[in-house]
Structure formats: C-alpha cells, structure tokens
Backbone as CSV, one residue per row, in Angstrom:
resi,resn,N_x,N_y,N_z,CA_x,CA_y,CA_z,C_x,C_y,C_z
1,MET,15.129,-1.384,12.362,14.383,-2.444,11.708,13.518,-3.179,12.734
2,SER,12.226,-3.151,12.549,11.345,-3.868,13.471,11.170,-5.290,12.958
3,GLU,10.941,-6.191,13.851,10.721,-7.582,13.442,9.420,-8.076,14.038
4,ARG,8.378,-7.273,13.930,7.098,-7.752,14.457,6.262,-8.297,13.315
5,PRO,5.456,-9.327,13.595,4.640,-9.899,12.529,3.670,-8.868,11.973
6,ALA,3.509,-8.893,10.666,2.532,-8.000,10.027,1.138,-8.505,10.376
7,PRO,0.211,-7.594,10.703,-1.159,-8.027,10.973,-1.756,-8.695,9.726
8,ASP,-2.432,-9.803,9.924,-3.009,-10.507,8.786,-4.360,-9.897,8.430
9,PHE,-4.728,-10.006,7.180,-6.049,-9.575,6.727,-6.401,-10.336,5.463
10,THR,-7.676,-10.403,5.184,-8.185,-10.901,3.904,-9.172,-9.863,3.412
11,LEU,-8.877,-9.260,2.268,-9.723,-8.205,1.713,-9.856,-8.379,0.207
12,SER,-10.906,-7.783,-0.335,-11.138,-7.824,-1.781,-10.190,-6.863,-2.488
13,ALA,-9.780,-7.287,-3.680,-8.875,-6.469,-4.483,-9.367,-6.444,-5.923
14,THR,-8.747,-5.584,-6.710,-9.066,-5.485,-8.125,-8.758,-6.821,-8.803
15,GLY,-9.267,-6.971,-10.004,-9.025,-8.202,-10.750,-9.787,-9.385,-10.172
16,ASN,-10.913,-9.121,-9.501,-11.723,-10.175,-8.872,-10.906,-11.049,-7.936
17,GLN,-9.976,-10.430,-7.217,-9.124,-11.187,-6.318,-9.457,-10.896,-4.870
18,SER,-9.018,-11.809,-4.032,-9.073,-11.621,-2.593,-7.629,-11.767,-2.147
19,VAL,-7.157,-10.850,-1.317,-5.766,-10.895,-0.866,-5.740,-11.228,0.620
20,THR,-5.039,-12.303,0.946,-4.788,-12.678,2.339,-3.295,-12.499,2.562
21,LEU,-2.937,-11.606,3.462,-1.527,-11.278,3.644,-0.710,-12.511,4.024
22,SER,-1.198,-13.324,4.945,-0.420,-14.493,5.390,-0.180,-15.492,4.248
23,ALA,-1.036,-15.485,3.235,-0.873,-16.398,2.098,0.308,-15.984,1.214
24,LEU,0.844,-14.792,1.436,1.960,-14.287,0.630,3.317,-14.585,1.257
25,ARG,3.318,-15.331,2.373,4.594,-15.677,3.013,5.496,-16.358,1.998
26,GLY,6.781,-16.123,2.143,7.735,-16.669,1.183,8.099,-15.641,0.127
27,ARG,7.314,-14.551,0.095,7.611,-13.444,-0.821,7.674,-12.159,-0.013
28,LYS,8.438,-11.197,-0.513,8.434,-9.868,0.093,7.220,-9.124,-0.440
29,VAL,6.634,-8.298,0.407,5.423,-7.576,0.024,5.546,-6.115,0.455
30,VAL,5.187,-5.228,-0.454,5.045,-3.811,-0.122,3.557,-3.511,-0.106
31,ILE,3.101,-2.957,1.010,1.722,-2.476,1.088,1.808,-0.983,1.332
32,TYR,1.242,-0.213,0.427,1.216,1.229,0.674,-0.231,1.657,0.858
33,PHE,-0.469,2.349,1.962,-1.784,2.889,2.292,-1.821,4.314,1.778
34,TYR,-2.895,4.649,1.071,-3.018,6.008,0.542,-4.446,6.497,0.765
35,PRO,-4.612,7.825,0.872,-5.928,8.365,1.227,-7.044,8.140,0.216
36,LYS,-6.827,8.400,-1.077,-7.966,8.368,-1.999,-7.534,8.235,-3.450
37,ASP,-8.270,7.384,-4.186,-8.044,7.239,-5.629,-8.229,8.587,-6.326
38,ASN,-7.475,8.775,-7.413,-7.637,9.936,-8.303,-7.368,11.290,-7.667
39,THR,-6.605,11.332,-6.575,-6.169,12.615,-6.024,-4.705,12.787,-6.440
40,PRO,-4.216,14.023,-6.528,-2.879,14.224,-7.105,-1.753,13.435,-6.425
41,GLY,-1.641,13.521,-5.107,-0.557,12.826,-4.410,-0.656,11.317,-4.557
42,CYS,-1.866,10.808,-4.441,-2.076,9.355,-4.537,-1.822,8.859,-5.954
43,THR,-2.201,9.653,-6.942,-1.945,9.291,-8.330,-0.442,9.251,-8.580
44,ASN,0.283,10.265,-8.109,1.742,10.303,-8.311,2.427,9.139,-7.601
45,GLU,2.015,8.860,-6.360,2.627,7.762,-5.609,2.376,6.430,-6.318
46,THR,1.136,6.213,-6.753,0.765,4.970,-7.415,1.512,4.825,-8.739
47,ARG,1.633,5.923,-9.488,2.407,5.903,-10.739,3.859,5.529,-10.480
48,ASP,4.437,6.094,-9.407,5.846,5.804,-9.084,6.042,4.317,-8.803
49,PHE,5.135,3.723,-8.026,5.248,2.289,-7.757,5.052,1.488,-9.044
50,ALA,4.136,1.927,-9.901,3.895,1.229,-11.165,5.125,1.298,-12.060
51,THR,5.759,2.463,-12.116,6.961,2.647,-12.932,8.075,1.701,-12.495
52,LEU,8.171,1.462,-11.195,9.236,0.613,-10.648,8.805,-0.844,-10.463
53,HIS,7.608,-1.180,-10.949,7.068,-2.523,-10.721,8.028,-3.635,-11.154
54,ALA,8.624,-3.513,-12.339,9.538,-4.552,-12.839,10.743,-4.707,-11.912
55,ALA,11.250,-3.602,-11.395,12.394,-3.664,-10.475,11.994,-4.319,-9.150
56,PHE,10.780,-4.038,-8.681,10.288,-4.708,-7.468,10.148,-6.210,-7.738
57,ALA,9.630,-6.565,-8.909,9.461,-7.978,-9.262,10.818,-8.685,-9.289
58,GLU,11.843,-8.008,-9.827,13.195,-8.575,-9.835,13.706,-8.803,-8.423
59,ALA,13.245,-7.984,-7.477,13.640,-8.122,-6.069,12.711,-9.096,-5.334
60,SER,11.910,-9.852,-6.110,10.937,-10.823,-5.545,9.989,-10.159,-4.564
61,CYS,9.490,-9.001,-4.969,8.638,-8.213,-4.073,7.327,-7.859,-4.779
62,GLU,6.223,-8.171,-4.122,4.904,-7.820,-4.650,4.484,-6.469,-4.090
63,ILE,3.652,-5.751,-4.837,3.159,-4.436,-4.422,1.639,-4.467,-4.377
64,PHE,1.084,-3.863,-3.327,-0.362,-3.651,-3.236,-0.612,-2.253,-2.696
65,GLY,-1.516,-1.533,-3.356,-1.989,-0.260,-2.825,-3.277,-0.530,-2.078
66,ILE,-3.532,0.211,-1.005,-4.745,-0.008,-0.222,-5.319,1.315,0.254
67,SER,-6.628,1.447,0.086,-7.340,2.618,0.598,-8.765,2.198,0.924
68,ARG,-9.545,3.161,1.399,-10.937,2.872,1.765,-11.877,2.961,0.569
69,ASP,-11.348,3.267,-0.604,-12.197,3.386,-1.796,-12.844,2.049,-2.146
70,SER,-13.966,2.127,-2.874,-14.689,0.931,-3.314,-13.889,0.185,-4.386
71,LEU,-14.241,-1.068,-4.594,-13.608,-1.841,-5.669,-13.848,-1.187,-7.017
72,LYS,-15.035,-0.654,-7.225,-15.351,0.007,-8.500,-14.408,1.193,-8.730
73,SER,-14.210,2.004,-7.690,-13.286,3.135,-7.779,-11.870,2.632,-8.076
74,HIS,-11.467,1.579,-7.365,-10.130,1.002,-7.570,-9.952,0.468,-8.991
75,GLU,-10.975,-0.227,-9.508,-10.881,-0.771,-10.878,-10.688,0.365,-11.880
76,ASN,-11.429,1.449,-11.697,-11.294,2.602,-12.592,-9.906,3.233,-12.488
77,PHE,-9.421,3.380,-11.258,-8.104,3.970,-11.005,-7.017,3.077,-11.622
78,LYS,-7.156,1.760,-11.435,-6.185,0.806,-11.975,-6.157,0.880,-13.499
79,THR,-7.338,0.939,-14.120,-7.434,1.019,-15.581,-6.843,2.330,-16.091
80,LYS,-7.210,3.421,-15.439,-6.747,4.751,-15.850,-5.219,4.833,-15.852
81,LEU,-4.586,4.231,-14.828,-3.124,4.294,-14.714,-2.434,3.062,-15.309
82,ALA,-3.221,2.119,-15.856,-2.679,0.870,-16.421,-1.747,0.187,-15.424
83,LEU,-2.241,-0.008,-14.205,-1.399,-0.548,-13.136,-1.079,-2.026,-13.334
84,PRO,0.183,-2.393,-13.060,0.589,-3.795,-13.169,0.410,-4.562,-11.853
85,PHE,-0.240,-3.954,-10.866,-0.473,-4.618,-9.578,-1.890,-4.317,-9.115
86,GLU,-2.337,-5.042,-8.094,-3.715,-4.911,-7.625,-3.846,-3.858,-6.530
87,LEU,-5.052,-3.295,-6.444,-5.406,-2.352,-5.383,-6.409,-3.041,-4.465
88,ILE,-6.206,-2.894,-3.170,-7.043,-3.545,-2.168,-8.033,-2.527,-1.606
89,SER,-9.289,-2.951,-1.505,-10.347,-2.104,-0.964,-10.546,-2.433,0.517
90,ASP,-10.502,-1.406,1.359,-10.660,-1.586,2.808,-11.728,-0.626,3.337
91,PRO,-12.982,-0.780,2.862,-14.035,0.174,3.242,-14.357,0.166,4.735
92,ASP,-14.121,-0.953,5.406,-14.408,-1.044,6.841,-13.182,-0.726,7.698
93,GLU,-12.078,-0.335,7.035,-10.848,0.072,7.723,-10.205,-1.045,8.539
94,ALA,-10.464,-2.297,8.182,-9.896,-3.421,8.945,-8.364,-3.401,8.905
95,ALA,-7.800,-3.349,7.707,-6.339,-3.322,7.578,-5.796,-1.970,8.050
96,CYS,-6.525,-0.891,7.740,-6.089,0.445,8.170,-5.918,0.491,9.690
97,GLU,-6.894,-0.048,10.402,-6.821,-0.072,11.871,-5.703,-0.997,12.347
98,ALA,-5.603,-2.184,11.729,-4.592,-3.163,12.141,-3.173,-2.605,11.997
99,PHE,-2.962,-1.803,10.956,-1.643,-1.216,10.727,-1.499,0.173,11.366
100,GLY,-2.571,0.658,11.973,-2.510,1.940,12.686,-2.289,3.150,11.805
101,VAL,-2.944,3.180,10.644,-2.727,4.303,9.726,-3.866,5.328,9.728
102,MET,-4.922,5.081,10.512,-6.017,6.052,10.590,-5.607,7.174,11.541
103,LYS,-5.723,8.409,11.073,-5.310,9.572,11.873,-6.334,10.693,11.723
104,LEU,-6.359,11.567,12.720,-7.138,12.797,12.582,-6.276,13.787,11.831
105,LYS,-6.835,14.352,10.771,-6.082,15.299,9.958,-6.888,16.586,9.853
106,ASN,-6.206,17.680,9.636,-6.886,18.946,9.415,-7.064,19.168,7.930
107,MET,-8.322,19.364,7.537,-8.611,19.666,6.149,-9.507,20.883,6.103
108,TYR,-9.015,21.923,5.498,-9.782,23.170,5.396,-10.293,23.603,6.767
109,GLY,-9.447,23.456,7.786,-9.800,23.917,9.131,-10.692,22.957,9.918
110,LYS,-11.031,21.827,9.333,-11.866,20.835,10.036,-11.036,19.596,10.339
111,GLN,-11.346,18.965,11.471,-10.697,17.696,11.793,-11.426,16.573,11.052
112,VAL,-10.705,15.823,10.262,-11.298,14.681,9.571,-10.427,13.455,9.830
113,ARG,-11.089,12.308,9.892,-10.368,11.067,10.103,-10.023,10.506,8.733
114,GLY,-8.758,10.207,8.532,-8.358,9.686,7.237,-7.100,8.858,7.342
115,ILE,-6.694,8.321,6.199,-5.493,7.494,6.138,-4.263,8.384,6.085
116,GLU,-3.329,8.111,6.990,-2.018,8.754,6.908,-1.212,7.950,5.892
117,ARG,-0.712,8.618,4.857,0.046,7.932,3.809,1.195,7.167,4.468
118,SER,1.153,5.850,4.350,2.118,4.984,5.039,2.443,3.785,4.161
119,THR,3.674,3.292,4.285,4.108,2.127,3.517,4.772,1.132,4.460
120,PHE,4.493,-0.142,4.209,5.078,-1.217,5.006,5.759,-2.207,4.083
121,LEU,7.001,-2.546,4.429,7.753,-3.567,3.703,7.760,-4.806,4.583
122,ILE,7.180,-5.877,4.054,7.034,-7.113,4.820,7.993,-8.148,4.241
123,ASP,8.783,-8.745,5.112,9.775,-9.719,4.637,9.114,-11.065,4.335
124,SER,9.890,-11.991,3.803,9.323,-13.265,3.361,8.822,-14.125,4.524
125,ALA,9.213,-13.792,5.747,8.723,-14.527,6.925,7.426,-13.917,7.467
126,GLY,6.962,-12.825,6.822,5.711,-12.200,7.254,5.884,-11.151,8.337
127,ASN,7.115,-10.695,8.542,7.376,-9.646,9.533,7.517,-8.286,8.862
128,ILE,7.155,-7.239,9.601,7.348,-5.881,9.090,8.828,-5.553,9.207
129,ALA,9.484,-5.439,8.055,10.919,-5.162,8.037,11.187,-3.662,8.119
130,ARG,10.335,-2.865,7.463,10.483,-1.399,7.485,9.102,-0.792,7.391
131,GLU,8.944,0.375,7.987,7.701,1.119,7.805,8.018,2.589,7.644
132,TRP,7.216,3.217,6.825,7.328,4.652,6.567,5.967,5.247,6.870
133,ARG,5.939,6.296,7.683,4.669,6.955,8.014,4.756,8.422,7.630
134,GLY,3.598,9.013,7.347,3.587,10.420,6.937,4.442,10.629,5.703
135,VAL,4.302,9.717,4.769,5.147,9.666,3.574,4.996,10.918,2.710
136,LYS,6.130,11.400,2.247,6.169,12.411,1.194,6.406,11.638,-0.100
137,VAL,5.610,11.911,-1.117,5.592,11.088,-2.325,6.911,11.109,-3.106
138,ALA,7.506,12.272,-3.292,8.696,12.385,-4.146,9.828,11.490,-3.640
139,GLY,10.259,10.564,-4.509,11.389,9.693,-4.178,11.046,8.522,-3.271
140,HIS,9.801,8.449,-2.830,9.434,7.407,-1.858,9.523,5.989,-2.437
141,ALA,8.952,5.763,-3.615,8.964,4.416,-4.202,10.396,3.917,-4.403
142,GLU,11.316,4.813,-4.783,12.712,4.447,-4.968,13.337,4.018,-3.636
143,GLU,12.992,4.729,-2.559,13.508,4.399,-1.224,13.001,3.019,-0.778
144,VAL,11.733,2.752,-1.042,11.153,1.450,-0.683,11.819,0.341,-1.500
145,LEU,12.055,0.598,-2.776,12.724,-0.390,-3.627,14.123,-0.711,-3.092
146,ALA,14.866,0.305,-2.705,16.209,0.086,-2.155,16.147,-0.774,-0.899
147,ALA,15.160,-0.517,-0.050,14.995,-1.313,1.173,14.623,-2.753,0.838
148,ALA,13.751,-2.944,-0.167,13.331,-4.295,-0.578,14.523,-5.069,-1.126
149,ARG,15.353,-4.390,-1.905,16.545,-5.054,-2.457,17.501,-5.469,-1.352
150,GLY,17.506,-4.707,-0.254,18.406,-4.976,0.868,17.951,-6.118,1.765
151,LEU,16.743,-6.601,1.562,16.226,-7.696,2.415,16.760,-9.048,1.957
C-alpha cells in the first residue's frame, strides 16, 4: 500500500463539469485510465464499473474514467452506455503524465504512445491507496471495489 499524495489536476468532464481531484478530499475516488472510447476492452471495463456503481457509492467511493478522447466522444460514450458517472477528457495528457500512465506500446508492429490501462484508488485524505497497472479487464472492477471497501 503506497501512501503518496495523488497528483492534483483540474480537467473537463462530461455533464458540463470540471473535476478537480483535490476538491474530492473526504471521499474515496477511483480513477481508471483507459486507452479509447468505444473500443472493446474499454467498453467492457467501463460497463463493469457502471454495473458496480451502486456498490461503489455504498462504499463512499466516486468513480471517474479518463482518457485522451474529446468531451464530445466522452458524451457519446457515456450516453451509449448510460453511465452513472462522469468521464474526464485529458487531451493534453496532463493527468496521464502526472500519474505516469503514458507508455510506448506495440500496435500492428509499430511503436505507438498510448495510455496503459491503469486504475488508482485514492483514499479520503487524497493519497494513492492502491494502484493497478497493465490492467486486465476481466474481474478488475470487482477487485477495485473490494479494495475500496477495505479502506
């Protein structure tokens, strides 16, 4: 368990909102970074978090998905999946860089820079309580929920 402060950011989110991480102190927060809206893995991961949203809420934990997609893309993705939480747009990679999730990946034999699927559980004091990197989607949201309940 790491106890380092989560990097702060203020970014635009769906629902005409702006999210400032430090403003969420006093609540537990899950931030999951994912590569791209409307791709199979990201859709499944986002659906899993949406399915468990009520259980996260019972654990006093907020959820935010974050990627480099535009707000317009996020709004469409949120509507399509009927998401009960907001998606944060990070087109300039500010939060991605702060959390160290940008990686070189091989795609079709080419090196491309992209988001490594990663999740951070932030405790009510604003510290990173748990982090998952190189996430495999199956069962991941349930694992994060168990960790959130344990805080």
